[in-house]
N, C-alpha and C positions, 0 to 999 in steps of 0.2 A: 659351393661355387666360389671361385676366386674372382676378383675384379681387377681389370687392368684399365687404367685411365690414361689415355694418350692426349697430350696437350702440345699443340704446335705453338712455337714462340709467337708472340704478338708482333705487330708491325715494327720494323726496324728502320733506322736511318739508312739512306744509301751510303755506300762506302765512300769516304773522302779519298782524295788523291794519296796513293801509297798506303792506305789502310787495308789491312787484311780482313777478309770476309768474317773471320771468327771474332774480330774485335768490334763489329758494328753494334752500337747501342740501340735500345728501344727509342722510338720516336715518342713525343707526347701522346699521340693517338694510341700507340702501342701500350704505353703505361696504363692508359684508361681501359684498353681492351683486357689487359692482364688482370687488373683489379676487378673488372666485370666477370671474368672467368672465375676468379676466386669467390666472388659473391654467389655465382651460380653453383659452384661446387659445394659451398657451405649450405646453401638453401636445399640442395639435394642430399645432404648428409654424407658427402663423399670425401671424408677426411682420409688421406692416404696413410698407410702404415710406414711406407718407405717411398722415397723419390729417387729415381735415376735421372740425371740431367746432363745434357750435352755441355761441354765446357765453353761453348760460345758465349759471348757477353750477352747477346739478346735472349738466349734461353735462361741464363742465370738471372737476368733482370726480370724476366717473365715469372720465373719461379719465386723470386723474392716478393714480387707484388702479390702473387697468389697466396703465398704463405702468410703474408701480412694480414690477410683477410681470414684464411681458414685456420691458422695456428700452425705451430711447429710440427714438423715430421722429420724423421731420420732422412738425411740427404747424402747422396753420393754423386760426385761428378764422374761421368762415364765417357771417356774419350771416344769409344766406339760408336756412340750415338751420332756424332757429327759425321754427316755424309753417309749414314748407314743404309744398307739395303734391308728389305724386309727379313731376309734370312739372318742377318746379323742381329736385328732387333728381336727376332724369335729366340735366338740363342741367349740373349740377355734376359728375356722373360723366363726362359728355362732355368737359368741360374738363380732366379728369385722365387723358386717354387714354394718356399715356406712362407712367403708374404701373402697375406689375405687380400690387401688392397694396395696395388702398386701404381704409382704415378710415374709416367715416363714423359719427360719434356724434351722435345726434339724438333725435327725439321721435315719438310717435304723434299723429295717425293717419298721418302722412306715411311713416314707415318701414315699418309693416306693409302699407300699400297699395303701396309701392314693391316690396317682396318679391313680392307677388302679381302686380303688373304685369309685372315682369321675368320671373318664373317661368311664369306662366300666360297673360299677356297681358291680364288683366282685374283691375281694382282691387276688384271685388266678390268675388273669391275669397280675400280675406285672412282669416286665422284668428286674428289677434291677435299681439301681440308684447309679452310681459310686461316689467316693469322689469328692466333688465340682460340682456334677451334678445339673442341673437346669431344673425344669419342670414348664411350665407356663400353667395355666388352666384358661379358661373363665367360669364364673358362671353367670347365668341370675340374673337380679335384682329381689329380692324377698321381699315381705312384711315382716315387722319385725317379725311377728308371724310364718312365714313359715320356715320349717326346710330345711337344706341342705341335700338332699337325695342322695343315691348312684346313679351313672350314670347321675347326673345333670350337671356335668362339661364337658368341651370339651378341650382336650389337644391341645394347639395352638403352642407350641414350646418346644423343648427338646434339651439340650446342655450338653456336658461334655468336660473336658479338654483332 
């Protein structure tokens, strides 16, 4: 089985006048949430082999705080994660088929809908994913040519601060 860890960015500051959404930093509460997420991942033994992270400031700061606790992992900024649909996110997972444990740091509603789509096969079954929330999904090993299909995953852990 492969594992996919989905991490929503922690609480961010509201945008200031003229500030782009992508440039919003974490709030002090968000920094504490991200550190707590890192401690939970470490306690569960969920050190990722590779990380794909949205380029937004709040996701990058969330990832920095998490990796400060869990330790280094190979990291890639992936612009497609910002404002991604579940289909886009599945495509990114598909491209990472050789990675045993992948951490994807992103945003709602894409992440919460991806959890539902992989676990139940329907995006309407999502329950929400709070800031700094973590969902861990197990995916079966697939041949390189096989697609990740809705309902293929199994939600094995869910945590939030």
